[in-house]
N, C-alpha and C positions, 0 to 999 in steps of 0.2 A: 697759805701755801707759798713755798719759795719758787720764784720764777727760775726757769732753766738758765736764763742768761746771767743770773747771779752766781752761777757755778762757773767761775772763771776758767777752770780746767777744760770745760766743754768747748771753749772758743779756739782751741788749738788743734789743727788737723792731725798733727803728729801723734796725738794720743789715741787715735782710732786706728786699729789694725786693718780694717777692711775699707778700701777707698777705691773710687773709680771716677773718671772724668766724663763730663757730658757737655757737648756743645749745644747750646740752646738753639731752638728753631723758631721760626716766625710764629707758629701757632701756639707757642708757650707764653706769649706776651698778651697783656691786656691793652686797652685803648690808650693808656698812658705810657706805653713802651716799657712797662715793668713786667717781670715774670709773674704770671697769674698764681695766686695761692694754690690753686688746684694742681699746677705744675709741680710745686714742692711736694704735695702728697704723692704724686706719681713717682717723683725722683726718690723720695724716701722709700716707697714701695720697692723700687728697683734695688736700692741698697739692701733692704731686708732680703730680697730674693737672692742677691749675690751672696750674702752671708749664709742663707739657708742652703744654697747649692754647695757651699764649702763643707757644711756640717752634715747635711742630710742628703747626700748625693743619691742614695738609693730610694729615698722617700717618694720621689716622683713616679718611679716604677711601681711602688706599692699602691699609690693612689689609683692607678688604673685597675687594680685587683681588689679595691675596697679596703686597702690598708690604711694606716694612720696618715694624718696630714698635719701641717702646722698652720694655726689660725691666729690672726691678729685679734687680741682680746680688747686692748685699749691703746689709744694713741693720743698724745698731747703734743701740739705743735705751737711754737712761738716764732713769730716773724720779727727779726731784729732790724733789718734794713731792706731796702728795695733791691731785688735782683734785677739786673739790667739785661736787655736784649739790644744788640747781639752780645754774646759773651760765652764763656765757658764756666761750668760749675764743677766743683769737686764734692762728691757726696761721700760722707764718712760714716761708718757704722761700727759699733763696739758692743760687746756683751757687758752688762752691768751686774747681773745676778743670774744664778742658775738654781732653780728649784727642783721639785720632784717631777713635775710635768710641764713646768712653765719656765720662761727665762725673760729677763729684761734686756732691752736694747737702748743705747743712746745713739742718736744720729745728729749729724750736722751737715749743713750745706754751706760751702765756701765759694766766694767769687773774688778773684784777684787776692787771695789770701785772707780775706775778711769773712768772718762768719755772718751769714745773712739769715739763717733759719736753724732752729733746733727742734728735735722731736725726741720724746720718750715713748717707748712701746712696751707692752707686755704681750708675749707670744705664748701660745699653748699648743702642745702636741696633743692631738685628739684623734679619736676613732671617727671614721666616716659615718658609722651608725649613730644617730642622734641619741639613742638610749644608753650608749656606753660611756660617753664623756671623755675626760682626760686620759691620756696614756702616759705611763712613766717614760722619762728619757732614759735611754740606755747608758751604760757607763761610757761607752765609746763616744756617744753624742755629748755627754757631760764634759768629757775631756776635750773634745773638739771645741765646744763652746768656751771652755776655760782658756784655751789658747787664743781666743779672739776677744779677751777682756780689755776693757777700757783701762788705759795706763795713766791713772791720776797722778802718779809721782814722776812721770816723764817730764824732763825739762826741755821744751822746744828749743832747737838750735837756731 
């Protein structure tokens, strides 16, 4: 299996259309003053939530009435460098694939312009009723996801 870090395009924040900044807090670090690995899981989750809010704005309202939801099916994380406290992080997320009821995401965490962690995820749109399973993405959702695609051909400036 190819390591995520071997995909050099993944190491440039400009290739990810959805990004947000985060100032680390004291409770994010471990005893060695490094950002705890669990912190990266939480930050990547926030990145996914940010992207989902852009695409599935009405999905949260449906969830309260038993409508569909978006679930994390798989995640792979690689830690490239130590994240430091204190400091700021930029979390970047992009769509890599859109399927019938699922889609792939590429994520990266940057500190001072350097990529410190990467993640790949598969998300599934699913019914809340466990017997129903996956729900097809609408055409509107597919188009919104496509607009947030990873730009592998972008040349960072």
